[in-house]
N, C-alpha and C positions, 0 to 999 in steps of 0.2 A: 149652954151650947152643946154639951154632950147629949142632952135629951133631943135637941133639934136635929143633930146629926143622926142620932139613933132612929128618929122618926123618918128621916129622909132616906137613909140607906142602910140602916142597921148598924151594929157595932163596928163592922168593918170600915165604915165611913171615917172613923176617927184616925185611921192610918192609911187609907187607900189613896195612892197617888193619882188615881183617875178621878177622885172626888176633890182632892186637894193636892196640887203639885208640890206643895211644901214637903210632902212625905216621900217624894221620889228619891231613890237612893243616889242618883247622879244627875246633876243639873247642867253639867258641862255641855257646850255646844248649842244651847238654846239661843234664840235670837234676842236682841236687846229688848228690855222690858220697861214699861212704865207701870208703877204700882201706886195706886191712890188708896189711902186709908182715911177713914173718918174717925176723928179723935174720940167720939162718944159711941163707938161701935164695938160690940163685944168681939168682933173679928179682927179688930185693929192689930193686936199683937201677932196674929198669924201673918198678916201682911208685912209687918216689920221683920219677922223671922224669915219670911220667904225672900224679901229683898236682900237680907244679909246672906242667906244661903246662895242666892244667885251671884252676888258679888264675890263670895268665897270661891265660886266655881268659875270666875273670870267672865261672867256675863255682864255687859254694861246695863246699869239700872238707873232709872230716874225714879226716886221715891218722894212722894209728897203726902204729908199728913195734914188734913184740914181740921184745925183746932175748933172744938165746939160743935162739929157737925155730926149728925146721927147717921146710922146705916141708911143707905139708899138716898143720901142727900141730893144726888144728881137728878133724881126723879121728881124732886119737889123744889125746883129752882125758884119758884115764885116766893118761897118763904125762907130759902137758904141762900144768903148773899154770896157765899163762897162757891156755889154751884156754877154760875156763869164763868167765874174765873177759872175753875177747874176744867170746865168744858172747853174753854178757849185754849188752855194749855194742852189738853188732849188732842184737839184738832191740830194745833201747831206741831205736836210730836208726830202725829200720823202723816202730816204733809211732808215732814222731813224724811 
């Protein structure tokens, strides 16, 4: 992942809050969040840490990790059975 970040934005991407809000110094006052992670995604742990940091900052968070799913599973719903379930959950959250 470090090589991917480096190719994307250079070394600064690893700690830049504009690339990853996980690295923002203060998360207080952000709106409620829904964070979805895919269990077989190398970025999963960042999503978990971000949800934890938001909760610590007092931000309401709904966190869902989809077991066995790869990165970008929502874009391949025809072969990822959890994708329609997740999309439905996201629509419900947005409608609230």
